[in-house]
Residue, then its C-alpha position, 0 to 999 in steps of 0.5 A: m364465686l358461687r356463680w362460677t362454681i355453678i357454671f362449671i358444674v353445669l358445664a361438666i354435666i353437659a359435657g358428660i352427657f355429650g361424651f366429652g370426658g376430658i372436658a367434663v373432668g376438667a370443669a368438675g375439678i375447677a368447680k370443686v376448687l372454686f367451691f372450696i375457696f368459696i367455703v373458706l372465704f365464707i367461714i373467714s367472713l363469718i369469723r371476722g364479721r362477728k367482732v362486736 
C-alpha cells in the first residue's frame, strides 16, 4: 500500500509540473488517504503482533 502512495505522490508532482492542476489535486488526495490507511494498518499490526 505504501508503494501505491508513492506512485500517486509522484503522479501528483509530475501533473503539477506540467500544469494539470485537477489531476495533481486528485492524485495528492488519493495519496494522502492511502498513506493514512497504511499508517493505521501499521499501528494495528504493531499492537496485535506484540502479544506474547
